[in-house]
C-alpha positions in Angstrom: 47.3 5.6 65.7 47.0 7.5 62.6 50.6 9.5 63.4 51.6 6.5 64.3 51.0 4.7 60.6 52.5 7.6 59.2 56.4 7.7 61.6 56.2 4.0 59.8 56.0 5.0 56.5 58.7 7.9 57.2 60.7 5.5 57.8 62.8 8.2 59.7 62.2 9.0 64.2 63.3 12.3 65.3 65.5 12.8 68.6 62.3 14.4 69.5 59.5 11.7 68.2 61.7 9.2 70.3 61.3 10.7 73.0 57.4 11.1 73.1 57.6 7.1 71.4 59.5 6.3 74.9 56.4 7.5 76.9 54.2 5.7 74.7 55.6 2.4 74.9 55.0 2.6 79.1 53.4 0.3 80.6 50.6 2.7 81.6 49.2 2.6 77.8 47.1 -0.6 76.1 49.1 -3.8 75.1 47.2 -1.9 71.6 49.1 1.4 71.5 52.5 -0.2 72.9 52.0 -2.3 69.9 51.7 0.4 67.4 54.2 2.4 68.9 57.0 -1.0 68.6 56.0 -1.0 64.7 56.6 2.3 64.5 60.0 2.3 65.5 60.6 -0.7 63.5 60.5 1.4 60.6 63.7 3.3 62.3 65.0 0.4 64.1 68.6 1.7 64.2 67.2 4.6 66.4 70.6 4.7 69.3 67.6 6.5 71.4 65.3 3.8 70.6 67.1 0.8 71.1 67.6 0.4 74.7 63.8 0.3 75.1 63.2 -2.3 72.8 65.2 -4.0 74.5 64.8 -3.5 77.9 60.6 -4.7 76.9 62.1 -7.8 75.1 64.2 -8.6 78.3 61.1 -8.6 80.9 60.0 -11.7 81.2 56.8 -10.2 83.1 55.7 -7.9 79.9 53.0 -9.5 77.9 54.4 -12.2 75.3 53.1 -10.0 72.5 54.9 -6.9 72.6 57.9 -9.6 73.8 57.7 -10.8 70.3 57.3 -7.5 68.4 59.9 -6.1 70.3 62.4 -8.7 69.1 61.1 -8.6 65.2 61.9 -4.7 65.9 65.8 -5.8 67.3 66.2 -8.5 65.1 65.5 -5.5 61.7 68.8 -4.0 62.5 70.9 -6.4 64.3 74.0 -5.3 66.3 76.8 -6.2 69.0 74.2 -5.2 71.8 71.2 -7.3 70.5 73.2 -10.0 69.6 74.6 -9.8 73.3 70.7 -9.7 74.9 69.4 -12.1 72.7 72.3 -14.7 73.6 71.0 -14.0 77.4 67.4 -14.4 77.3 68.1 -17.6 75.8 70.8 -19.0 77.9 68.8 -18.1 80.8 65.9 -18.8 80.0 63.4 -21.3 82.4 60.1 -22.0 79.7 61.9 -25.0 77.7 60.5 -24.0 75.1 62.6 -21.0 74.1 65.7 -22.2 75.2 67.9 -25.3 73.5 68.5 -28.0 76.0 72.1 -29.6 76.0 
């Protein structure tokens, strides 16, 4: 956890570390660890190796809601067309009415 906080403070994640973070954010780890990894990723949200992983977590309706919210916050830190498209599709296809705007 200390190393993840250090990464967050560095505001830069090298590619070799990004690969390790992708492993750490997988479902085989606890929600607490995965949440800390997302916090570390948020400091370098523009990282092209990690953005697809973040959007994958955000898009997975079977995922823990806390992690999906964190993934959204990470993605919103550095928005781009890919983030906009992912969020737009999620909202358009969201079965829960509190998330989707009724027309």
